[in-house]
N, C-alpha and C positions, 0 to 999 in steps of 0.2 A: 619511432613507434611507441617506445616505452613511455615517453613524455606524454603522448596522447592518452595512453591507458591510465597514466597517473592523474592526468587532469579529469578524465572521465570518472575515475574512482572518487576523486575529491568532490566533484559535482554531485555524484550519487550520494555521498555521505552528507553533503550539505542539504540536499533534497530530503533525506531522512530526518536530519536534525529539524528542518523547517516543519515537516508534517508532524513529528512526534514530540518535539520540545517546544518550538515556537508557537505552533498552531494545532495543538491536540484538540482544540475546540471545533475544528472543521471535521464534520462528520463524513465517514466513508460514503454514505449515501449522497451527500452533496458533491463529493468528488466525482462520483459516478454520473450524476446528473450533468455536471458542467464540464468535466474533463474526459469522461469515458473510462476512467480507471480509478482504482482506490488503493489503499495500502494493501489490501489482500490480494489485488491483481499484481502489484509489485512483488509480493511474496511468491505468488504462483510463477511469475516470470523468472524470479531468482531461482526457484526449485527446478524449473524447466532447463535453464541454462546449466545448473549444476549437474543434472542428469545427463545432458548432452555431453558434458565433460567427465562423465563417469563417477561423479561424486554422489554418494548416497545421502540424501537430505529429505527428511519428512517434511510433511506440510507444517507441523508445529515448529519444527526447527527453523524452516524458512520464515515463518511469521515472526518468530523471536528475533531473527536477524533484522527484519524490517521495522518491527515495532520497538526494538530496543528492550524488550521485556517479553515474558510469555503473553501470548494474545489475551487469555482469560483475565490476566492482571489489567492489561491496557483497556479491555472492554469494560471491566468493572469500574476502572477510574474515569474513563472519558466517553464511552459510548452511550448515547441516549437513544431512547425509543423513537423510531422514525414517526414523524407526524403524517397525517393523511395528505397534507399538501406535498411532503417530500415523496411519498409513495406514488401520488399521481404524477409528479414531475418526472420521477424515475421511470415510470411506465411509459410516459410520453417520449422520453429520451430513448427508450428501447425501440420504439416504433420508428423513430427517425433514423436509426442505424441502417 
């Protein structure tokens, strides 16, 4: 079982590296449109699991874990204003749920 957990943890770290270092150009809204989750969702899930295990973790702390830096810093470096097309696609994706 420990080997499985180690593998899962390694895959999770690789996913975070891919999203934050290799592809920071991929916007959260595009992830939401196409995958139904984004970096913020991962942070929320991380925080929820921490709380289930009685760890006190704030929203900002969870986001820092996921983004590899404070969210405000990542947002200033990488996040762009959503286009009208992205917003329309996001709304359409929400209707499909």
